[in-house]
ROMAR-503045 format. One record per residue (C-alpha): residue in one letter; chain; x, y, z; residue number from 1. Coordinates in Angstrom, 2 decimals. Layout:
N
<site residuo="A" cadena="A" x="X" y="Y" z="Z" num="NUM"/>
...
***
This chain:
271
<site residuo="M" cadena="A" x="78.40" y="114.94" z="116.00" num="1"/>
<site residuo="G" cadena="A" x="81.88" y="116.16" z="115.14" num="2"/>
<site residuo="T" cadena="A" x="84.90" y="114.01" z="114.44" num="3"/>
<site residuo="G" cadena="A" x="87.37" y="113.29" z="117.23" num="4"/>
<site residuo="F" cadena="A" x="90.78" y="111.64" z="116.96" num="5"/>
<site residuo="S" cadena="A" x="92.87" y="109.94" z="119.61" num="6"/>
<site residuo="Q" cadena="A" x="96.19" y="108.14" z="119.26" num="7"/>
<site residuo="T" cadena="A" x="98.26" y="105.94" z="121.56" num="8"/>
<site residuo="L" cadena="A" x="101.82" y="105.48" z="120.34" num="9"/>
<site residuo="L" cadena="A" x="104.58" y="102.97" z="120.95" num="10"/>
<site residuo="R" cadena="A" x="108.05" y="103.84" z="119.69" num="11"/>
<site residuo="R" cadena="A" x="110.99" y="101.46" z="119.32" num="12"/>
<site residuo="P" cadena="A" x="114.28" y="101.78" z="117.41" num="13"/>
<site residuo="G" cadena="A" x="113.44" y="101.49" z="113.72" num="14"/>
<site residuo="F" cadena="A" x="109.67" y="101.40" z="113.99" num="15"/>
<site residuo="E" cadena="A" x="106.60" y="102.94" z="115.59" num="16"/>
<site residuo="A" cadena="A" x="103.16" y="101.50" z="116.18" num="17"/>
<site residuo="A" cadena="A" x="99.97" y="103.33" z="117.01" num="18"/>
<site residuo="V" cadena="A" x="96.36" y="102.70" z="117.93" num="19"/>
<site residuo="I" cadena="A" x="94.26" y="105.42" z="116.32" num="20"/>
<site residuo="E" cadena="A" x="90.57" y="105.98" z="116.98" num="21"/>
<site residuo="A" cadena="A" x="88.21" y="108.33" z="115.21" num="22"/>
<site residuo="T" cadena="A" x="84.62" y="108.87" z="116.28" num="23"/>
<site residuo="G" cadena="A" x="81.86" y="110.49" z="114.30" num="24"/>
<site residuo="A" cadena="A" x="81.25" y="110.86" z="110.60" num="25"/>
<site residuo="G" cadena="A" x="83.78" y="112.28" z="108.14" num="26"/>
<site residuo="A" cadena="A" x="87.04" y="111.24" z="109.83" num="27"/>
<site residuo="T" cadena="A" x="89.63" y="112.05" z="107.18" num="28"/>
<site residuo="F" cadena="A" x="93.38" y="111.96" z="106.61" num="29"/>
<site residuo="P" cadena="A" x="94.03" y="114.23" z="103.58" num="30"/>
<site residuo="R" cadena="A" x="96.58" y="113.33" z="100.89" num="31"/>
<site residuo="H" cadena="A" x="100.00" y="112.78" z="102.42" num="32"/>
<site residuo="T" cadena="A" x="103.10" y="110.60" z="102.23" num="33"/>
<site residuo="H" cadena="A" x="105.32" y="108.77" z="104.71" num="34"/>
<site residuo="D" cadena="A" x="109.04" y="108.04" z="104.51" num="35"/>
<site residuo="D" cadena="A" x="108.36" y="104.67" z="106.18" num="36"/>
<site residuo="F" cadena="A" x="106.59" y="101.48" z="105.22" num="37"/>
<site residuo="V" cadena="A" x="103.07" y="101.79" z="106.65" num="38"/>
<site residuo="I" cadena="A" x="101.00" y="98.68" z="107.38" num="39"/>
<site residuo="A" cadena="A" x="97.71" y="98.92" z="109.27" num="40"/>
<site residuo="A" cadena="A" x="94.70" y="96.84" z="110.26" num="41"/>
<site residuo="N" cadena="A" x="91.13" y="98.08" z="110.64" num="42"/>
<site residuo="I" cadena="A" x="90.03" y="96.66" z="113.98" num="43"/>
<site residuo="E" cadena="A" x="86.67" y="98.45" z="113.84" num="44"/>
<site residuo="G" cadena="A" x="85.08" y="100.37" z="111.02" num="45"/>
<site residuo="A" cadena="A" x="85.89" y="100.66" z="107.32" num="46"/>
<site residuo="E" cadena="A" x="87.67" y="103.23" z="105.21" num="47"/>
<site residuo="R" cadena="A" x="87.78" y="104.56" z="101.68" num="48"/>
<site residuo="I" cadena="A" x="91.36" y="104.98" z="100.44" num="49"/>
<site residuo="W" cadena="A" x="92.85" y="107.14" z="97.72" num="50"/>
<site residuo="L" cadena="A" x="96.21" y="105.63" z="96.71" num="51"/>
<site residuo="D" cadena="A" x="98.34" y="106.94" z="93.86" num="52"/>
<site residuo="G" cadena="A" x="95.33" y="108.11" z="91.86" num="53"/>
<site residuo="R" cadena="A" x="92.83" y="105.29" z="92.48" num="54"/>
<site residuo="W" cadena="A" x="90.10" y="104.63" z="95.04" num="55"/>
<site residuo="L" cadena="A" x="89.97" y="101.47" z="97.15" num="56"/>
<site residuo="E" cadena="A" x="87.91" y="100.30" z="100.11" num="57"/>
<site residuo="A" cadena="A" x="89.13" y="98.49" z="103.22" num="58"/>
<site residuo="A" cadena="A" x="86.53" y="96.86" z="105.45" num="59"/>
<site residuo="A" cadena="A" x="86.74" y="96.05" z="109.14" num="60"/>
<site residuo="G" cadena="A" x="89.31" y="93.26" z="109.48" num="61"/>
<site residuo="D" cadena="A" x="91.24" y="94.27" z="106.35" num="62"/>
<site residuo="V" cadena="A" x="94.96" y="95.05" z="106.34" num="63"/>
<site residuo="T" cadena="A" x="96.35" y="97.94" z="104.28" num="64"/>
<site residuo="A" cadena="A" x="99.95" y="98.39" z="103.14" num="65"/>
<site residuo="Y" cadena="A" x="101.78" y="101.40" z="101.68" num="66"/>
<site residuo="D" cadena="A" x="105.33" y="101.69" z="100.38" num="67"/>
<site residuo="P" cadena="A" x="107.51" y="104.66" z="101.40" num="68"/>
<site residuo="G" cadena="A" x="106.58" y="107.72" z="99.39" num="69"/>
<site residuo="A" cadena="A" x="103.16" y="106.42" z="98.34" num="70"/>
<site residuo="L" cadena="A" x="100.68" y="109.28" z="98.00" num="71"/>
<site residuo="Q" cadena="A" x="97.65" y="108.34" z="100.07" num="72"/>
<site residuo="A" cadena="A" x="94.50" y="109.65" z="101.71" num="73"/>
<site residuo="S" cadena="A" x="91.80" y="107.90" z="103.70" num="74"/>
<site residuo="Q" cadena="A" x="88.32" y="108.58" z="104.97" num="75"/>
<site residuo="G" cadena="A" x="86.45" y="106.58" z="107.57" num="76"/>
<site residuo="M" cadena="A" x="83.16" y="105.19" z="106.32" num="77"/>
<site residuo="A" cadena="A" x="81.59" y="105.12" z="109.77" num="78"/>
<site residuo="G" cadena="A" x="78.44" y="107.09" z="110.46" num="79"/>
<site residuo="A" cadena="A" x="77.76" y="109.55" z="113.23" num="80"/>
<site residuo="G" cadena="A" x="78.16" y="107.98" z="116.65" num="81"/>
<site residuo="S" cadena="A" x="80.25" y="105.07" z="115.40" num="82"/>
<site residuo="R" cadena="A" x="83.98" y="104.44" z="115.71" num="83"/>
<site residuo="W" cadena="A" x="86.85" y="103.78" z="113.29" num="84"/>
<site residuo="R" cadena="A" x="89.73" y="102.11" z="115.12" num="85"/>
<site residuo="F" cadena="A" x="92.93" y="100.85" z="113.53" num="86"/>
<site residuo="V" cadena="A" x="96.45" y="99.79" z="114.48" num="87"/>
<site residuo="S" cadena="A" x="99.31" y="101.08" z="112.32" num="88"/>
<site residuo="L" cadena="A" x="102.94" y="100.01" z="112.03" num="89"/>
<site residuo="Y" cadena="A" x="105.45" y="102.54" z="110.64" num="90"/>
<site residuo="A" cadena="A" x="108.77" y="100.85" z="109.81" num="91"/>
<site residuo="E" cadena="A" x="111.90" y="102.58" z="108.58" num="92"/>
<site residuo="P" cadena="A" x="113.26" y="101.02" z="105.35" num="93"/>
<site residuo="A" cadena="A" x="116.65" y="100.32" z="106.98" num="94"/>
<site residuo="F" cadena="A" x="114.93" y="98.48" z="109.85" num="95"/>
<site residuo="V" cadena="A" x="112.89" y="96.40" z="107.39" num="96"/>
<site residuo="A" cadena="A" x="115.99" y="95.38" z="105.45" num="97"/>
<site residuo="Q" cadena="A" x="117.94" y="94.52" z="108.61" num="98"/>
<site residuo="A" cadena="A" x="115.06" y="92.64" z="110.25" num="99"/>
<site residuo="L" cadena="A" x="114.40" y="90.52" z="107.17" num="100"/>
<site residuo="G" cadena="A" x="118.08" y="90.01" z="106.28" num="101"/>
<site residuo="L" cadena="A" x="117.79" y="91.73" z="102.91" num="102"/>
<site residuo="P" cadena="A" x="120.16" y="94.17" z="101.21" num="103"/>
<site residuo="A" cadena="A" x="117.18" y="96.41" z="100.47" num="104"/>
<site residuo="P" cadena="A" x="113.48" y="95.95" z="101.22" num="105"/>
<site residuo="P" cadena="A" x="111.27" y="95.00" z="98.27" num="106"/>
<site residuo="P" cadena="A" x="107.91" y="96.72" z="97.81" num="107"/>
<site residuo="L" cadena="A" x="104.84" y="95.67" z="99.74" num="108"/>
<site residuo="G" cadena="A" x="102.27" y="93.45" z="98.15" num="109"/>
<site residuo="A" cadena="A" x="98.61" y="94.25" z="97.54" num="110"/>
<site residuo="P" cadena="A" x="97.52" y="97.52" z="99.18" num="111"/>
<site residuo="V" cadena="A" x="94.40" y="95.91" z="100.71" num="112"/>
<site residuo="R" cadena="A" x="94.24" y="92.32" z="101.87" num="113"/>
<site residuo="R" cadena="A" x="92.22" y="90.01" z="104.13" num="114"/>
<site residuo="D" cadena="A" x="94.55" y="87.99" z="106.36" num="115"/>
<site residuo="P" cadena="A" x="93.22" y="86.63" z="109.69" num="116"/>
<site residuo="V" cadena="A" x="96.72" y="85.81" z="110.97" num="117"/>
<site residuo="L" cadena="A" x="97.96" y="89.35" z="110.31" num="118"/>
<site residuo="L" cadena="A" x="94.81" y="90.75" z="111.90" num="119"/>
<site residuo="R" cadena="A" x="95.45" y="88.75" z="115.09" num="120"/>
<site residuo="R" cadena="A" x="99.02" y="90.06" z="115.23" num="121"/>
<site residuo="F" cadena="A" x="97.82" y="93.63" z="114.88" num="122"/>
<site residuo="A" cadena="A" x="95.19" y="93.04" z="117.55" num="123"/>
<site residuo="E" cadena="A" x="97.88" y="91.79" z="119.94" num="124"/>
<site residuo="L" cadena="A" x="100.08" y="94.77" z="119.10" num="125"/>
<site residuo="G" cadena="A" x="97.13" y="97.07" z="119.75" num="126"/>
<site residuo="R" cadena="A" x="96.51" y="95.52" z="123.15" num="127"/>
<site residuo="M" cadena="A" x="100.16" y="96.04" z="124.07" num="128"/>
<site residuo="I" cadena="A" x="100.04" y="99.69" z="123.03" num="129"/>
<site residuo="A" cadena="A" x="96.76" y="100.48" z="124.74" num="130"/>
<site residuo="G" cadena="A" x="97.43" y="98.40" z="127.88" num="131"/>
<site residuo="P" cadena="A" x="98.05" y="100.16" z="131.19" num="132"/>
<site residuo="D" cadena="A" x="101.74" y="99.31" z="131.47" num="133"/>
<site residuo="G" cadena="A" x="102.66" y="97.37" z="128.34" num="134"/>
<site residuo="T" cadena="A" x="104.74" y="100.08" z="126.72" num="135"/>
<site residuo="E" cadena="A" x="106.89" y="100.47" z="129.84" num="136"/>
<site residuo="D" cadena="A" x="107.65" y="96.79" z="130.42" num="137"/>
<site residuo="G" cadena="A" x="111.10" y="95.70" z="129.26" num="138"/>
<site residuo="A" cadena="A" x="109.84" y="92.22" z="128.41" num="139"/>
<site residuo="E" cadena="A" x="107.14" y="93.78" z="126.23" num="140"/>
<site residuo="D" cadena="A" x="109.81" y="95.61" z="124.23" num="141"/>
<site residuo="G" cadena="A" x="111.06" y="92.35" z="122.77" num="142"/>
<site residuo="R" cadena="A" x="107.56" y="91.08" z="122.08" num="143"/>
<site residuo="A" cadena="A" x="106.62" y="94.28" z="120.26" num="144"/>
<site residuo="E" cadena="A" x="109.62" y="93.85" z="117.98" num="145"/>
<site residuo="E" cadena="A" x="108.75" y="90.19" z="117.39" num="146"/>
<site residuo="I" cadena="A" x="105.25" y="91.12" z="116.30" num="147"/>
<site residuo="A" cadena="A" x="106.53" y="93.94" z="114.07" num="148"/>
<site residuo="V" cadena="A" x="109.01" y="91.62" z="112.35" num="149"/>
<site residuo="A" cadena="A" x="106.33" y="88.95" z="111.87" num="150"/>
<site residuo="I" cadena="A" x="104.01" y="91.51" z="110.27" num="151"/>
<site residuo="L" cadena="A" x="106.77" y="92.72" z="107.97" num="152"/>
<site residuo="A" cadena="A" x="107.78" y="89.19" z="106.99" num="153"/>
<site residuo="A" cadena="A" x="104.20" y="88.40" z="106.02" num="154"/>
<site residuo="T" cadena="A" x="103.67" y="91.65" z="104.11" num="155"/>
<site residuo="V" cadena="A" x="106.87" y="92.84" z="102.45" num="156"/>
<site residuo="G" cadena="A" x="107.31" y="91.56" z="98.91" num="157"/>
<site residuo="G" cadena="A" x="104.09" y="89.71" z="98.33" num="158"/>
<site residuo="G" cadena="A" x="104.87" y="89.10" z="94.67" num="159"/>
<site residuo="A" cadena="A" x="104.66" y="92.78" z="93.82" num="160"/>
<site residuo="T" cadena="A" x="106.84" y="94.34" z="91.23" num="161"/>
<site residuo="A" cadena="A" x="108.92" y="97.35" z="92.09" num="162"/>
<site residuo="R" cadena="A" x="107.24" y="100.72" z="91.84" num="163"/>
<site residuo="P" cadena="A" x="108.63" y="102.40" z="88.71" num="164"/>
<site residuo="A" cadena="A" x="110.97" y="105.28" z="89.39" num="165"/>
<site residuo="P" cadena="A" x="109.51" y="108.70" z="88.62" num="166"/>
<site residuo="P" cadena="A" x="110.32" y="109.83" z="85.11" num="167"/>
<site residuo="G" cadena="A" x="113.43" y="111.93" z="84.83" num="168"/>
<site residuo="D" cadena="A" x="112.70" y="115.62" z="84.85" num="169"/>
<site residuo="A" cadena="A" x="115.55" y="118.00" z="85.52" num="170"/>
<site residuo="V" cadena="A" x="113.17" y="120.89" z="86.27" num="171"/>
<site residuo="V" cadena="A" x="111.34" y="118.85" z="88.91" num="172"/>
<site residuo="R" cadena="A" x="114.60" y="117.58" z="90.43" num="173"/>
<site residuo="R" cadena="A" x="115.91" y="121.13" z="90.74" num="174"/>
<site residuo="A" cadena="A" x="112.65" y="122.35" z="92.25" num="175"/>
<site residuo="A" cadena="A" x="112.59" y="119.50" z="94.78" num="176"/>
<site residuo="A" cadena="A" x="116.22" y="120.13" z="95.74" num="177"/>
<site residuo="M" cadena="A" x="115.47" y="123.82" z="96.32" num="178"/>
<site residuo="L" cadena="A" x="112.48" y="122.98" z="98.50" num="179"/>
<site residuo="L" cadena="A" x="114.49" y="120.46" z="100.53" num="180"/>
<site residuo="D" cadena="A" x="117.34" y="122.93" z="101.00" num="181"/>
<site residuo="R" cadena="A" x="114.91" y="125.50" z="102.37" num="182"/>
<site residuo="L" cadena="A" x="112.61" y="123.50" z="104.63" num="183"/>
<site residuo="G" cadena="A" x="113.17" y="126.08" z="107.36" num="184"/>
<site residuo="N" cadena="A" x="112.52" y="129.05" z="105.07" num="185"/>
<site residuo="P" cadena="A" x="110.09" y="127.81" z="102.43" num="186"/>
<site residuo="P" cadena="A" x="110.23" y="129.74" z="99.16" num="187"/>
<site residuo="S" cadena="A" x="107.09" y="130.81" z="97.36" num="188"/>
<site residuo="L" cadena="A" x="105.82" y="128.96" z="94.31" num="189"/>
<site residuo="A" cadena="A" x="106.77" y="131.98" z="92.20" num="190"/>
<site residuo="A" cadena="A" x="110.33" y="131.92" z="93.56" num="191"/>
<site residuo="V" cadena="A" x="110.76" y="128.21" z="92.80" num="192"/>
<site residuo="A" cadena="A" x="109.35" y="128.61" z="89.31" num="193"/>
<site residuo="A" cadena="A" x="111.65" y="131.54" z="88.62" num="194"/>
<site residuo="E" cadena="A" x="114.67" y="129.61" z="89.89" num="195"/>
<site residuo="V" cadena="A" x="114.04" y="126.67" z="87.56" num="196"/>
<site residuo="G" cadena="A" x="112.98" y="128.86" z="84.64" num="197"/>
<site residuo="V" cadena="A" x="109.36" y="127.86" z="84.05" num="198"/>
<site residuo="S" cadena="A" x="105.94" y="129.37" z="84.77" num="199"/>
<site residuo="R" cadena="A" x="104.12" y="128.54" z="87.98" num="200"/>
<site residuo="E" cadena="A" x="101.42" y="126.63" z="86.09" num="201"/>
<site residuo="H" cadena="A" x="104.04" y="124.66" z="84.20" num="202"/>
<site residuo="L" cadena="A" x="105.90" y="123.78" z="87.40" num="203"/>
<site residuo="V" cadena="A" x="102.74" y="122.66" z="89.21" num="204"/>
<site residuo="R" cadena="A" x="101.77" y="120.42" z="86.29" num="205"/>
<site residuo="R" cadena="A" x="105.21" y="118.84" z="85.84" num="206"/>
<site residuo="F" cadena="A" x="105.86" y="118.43" z="89.56" num="207"/>
<site residuo="G" cadena="A" x="102.46" y="116.80" z="90.06" num="208"/>
<site residuo="A" cadena="A" x="103.13" y="114.37" z="87.21" num="209"/>
<site residuo="V" cadena="A" x="106.25" y="113.11" z="89.02" num="210"/>
<site residuo="H" cadena="A" x="105.30" y="113.34" z="92.70" num="211"/>
<site residuo="G" cadena="A" x="101.51" y="113.14" z="92.63" num="212"/>
<site residuo="M" cadena="A" x="101.02" y="116.49" z="94.35" num="213"/>
<site residuo="P" cadena="A" x="102.00" y="120.11" z="93.70" num="214"/>
<site residuo="P" cadena="A" x="105.35" y="121.41" z="94.99" num="215"/>
<site residuo="M" cadena="A" x="104.12" y="123.34" z="98.03" num="216"/>
<site residuo="A" cadena="A" x="102.07" y="120.38" z="99.28" num="217"/>
<site residuo="W" cadena="A" x="105.06" y="118.08" z="98.70" num="218"/>
<site residuo="A" cadena="A" x="107.32" y="120.42" z="100.66" num="219"/>
<site residuo="L" cadena="A" x="104.83" y="120.46" z="103.54" num="220"/>
<site residuo="Q" cadena="A" x="105.02" y="116.66" z="103.73" num="221"/>
<site residuo="R" cadena="A" x="108.82" y="116.84" z="103.90" num="222"/>
<site residuo="R" cadena="A" x="108.57" y="119.43" z="106.71" num="223"/>
<site residuo="V" cadena="A" x="106.24" y="117.16" z="108.69" num="224"/>
<site residuo="A" cadena="A" x="108.65" y="114.25" z="108.20" num="225"/>
<site residuo="R" cadena="A" x="111.52" y="116.41" z="109.49" num="226"/>
<site residuo="A" cadena="A" x="109.33" y="117.46" z="112.44" num="227"/>
<site residuo="R" cadena="A" x="108.85" y="113.81" z="113.38" num="228"/>
<site residuo="T" cadena="A" x="112.61" y="113.30" z="113.44" num="229"/>
<site residuo="W" cadena="A" x="113.25" y="116.31" z="115.65" num="230"/>
<site residuo="L" cadena="A" x="110.34" y="115.56" z="117.99" num="231"/>
<site residuo="R" cadena="A" x="111.70" y="112.03" z="118.48" num="232"/>
<site residuo="R" cadena="A" x="114.95" y="113.67" z="119.61" num="233"/>
<site residuo="G" cadena="A" x="113.02" y="115.62" z="122.25" num="234"/>
<site residuo="M" cadena="A" x="112.92" y="119.06" z="120.60" num="235"/>
<site residuo="P" cadena="A" x="109.98" y="121.16" z="121.86" num="236"/>
<site residuo="P" cadena="A" x="107.15" y="121.62" z="119.32" num="237"/>
<site residuo="A" cadena="A" x="107.45" y="125.41" z="119.41" num="238"/>
<site residuo="E" cadena="A" x="111.13" y="125.17" z="118.50" num="239"/>
<site residuo="V" cadena="A" x="110.39" y="122.65" z="115.75" num="240"/>
<site residuo="A" cadena="A" x="107.74" y="124.98" z="114.32" num="241"/>
<site residuo="A" cadena="A" x="110.18" y="127.89" z="114.25" num="242"/>
<site residuo="M" cadena="A" x="113.02" y="125.82" z="112.75" num="243"/>
<site residuo="L" cadena="A" x="110.76" y="124.57" z="109.95" num="244"/>
<site residuo="G" cadena="A" x="109.28" y="127.91" z="109.00" num="245"/>
<site residuo="F" cadena="A" x="105.76" y="127.46" z="110.35" num="246"/>
<site residuo="A" cadena="A" x="104.09" y="130.71" z="111.31" num="247"/>
<site residuo="D" cadena="A" x="103.53" y="129.37" z="114.82" num="248"/>
<site residuo="Q" cadena="A" x="103.04" y="126.14" z="116.72" num="249"/>
<site residuo="A" cadena="A" x="99.36" y="126.01" z="115.79" num="250"/>
<site residuo="H" cadena="A" x="100.24" y="125.80" z="112.10" num="251"/>
<site residuo="L" cadena="A" x="102.64" y="122.91" z="112.78" num="252"/>
<site residuo="T" cadena="A" x="100.00" y="121.16" z="114.89" num="253"/>
<site residuo="R" cadena="A" x="97.42" y="121.40" z="112.13" num="254"/>
<site residuo="A" cadena="A" x="99.75" y="119.95" z="109.46" num="255"/>
<site residuo="F" cadena="A" x="101.15" y="117.30" z="111.81" num="256"/>
<site residuo="R" cadena="A" x="97.76" y="116.10" z="112.95" num="257"/>
<site residuo="Q" cadena="A" x="96.49" y="115.78" z="109.39" num="258"/>
<site residuo="A" cadena="A" x="99.37" y="113.42" z="108.57" num="259"/>
<site residuo="M" cadena="A" x="99.86" y="111.60" z="111.87" num="260"/>
<site residuo="G" cadena="A" x="96.51" y="111.71" z="113.65" num="261"/>
<site residuo="T" cadena="A" x="98.01" y="113.24" z="116.79" num="262"/>
<site residuo="T" cadena="A" x="99.57" y="116.49" z="117.93" num="263"/>
<site residuo="P" cadena="A" x="103.33" y="117.19" z="118.01" num="264"/>
<site residuo="G" cadena="A" x="103.22" y="117.49" z="121.80" num="265"/>
<site residuo="R" cadena="A" x="101.62" y="114.08" z="122.28" num="266"/>
<site residuo="Y" cadena="A" x="103.94" y="112.53" z="119.72" num="267"/>
<site residuo="R" cadena="A" x="107.01" y="113.93" z="121.51" num="268"/>
<site residuo="A" cadena="A" x="105.71" y="112.78" z="124.90" num="269"/>
<site residuo="R" cadena="A" x="105.98" y="109.15" z="123.75" num="270"/>
<site residuo="T" cadena="A" x="109.76" y="109.49" z="123.24" num="271"/>
***
């Protein structure tokens, strides 16, 4: 049996929440990053997580938490015919700071935790998202935000120490700036290496040491993040693909689905 994904999304100012289901063996989200805080609960099924160079496991009922920029991947541990179902909260750093009354949000606590209270909150959020009319009810808007803030209050901080800043590397900073400046017309690896004055191998090694992935993969993540922003504003997926230098809409869809578990068209439709 092949793997199938489905996602139901709720979007509010400052945060998004989603119910994501994967059926079949081998459901995988390859290595990627998010600009938001990402907190999720496994309602059914378990997963194996790769986070910043180490492997972890999250069972059914566990809550996972990732800081903005964390390099992550996950693979459902369900067998053929079974289901992996989880509810995710994506919160913008500015929303987290404002909601918690902090000048800046501290890092999240442990990446995997067992918390029955948090699990119940995620289950309620999931029912709101998946319900027939919950996402359209004005009263539900306020409740969704209440649940999101309660989840953040219970998760942010957690006694963790701040993630150390990446080591200073002028070559990597220049390469990243070039890639960000040209999201709509991505340069080749050879062009970036020539611009910063190092070999391609040297650039890949140094860039990976700072960002946890090679430069072209990192740039793809930034393009997907920009696509999310433009899709939220109602831009058609085909136009987003063209503006961000994808060969066609199918290439955008493939990259977007790997990171977000849904297609650009479905994501935009929830605006």
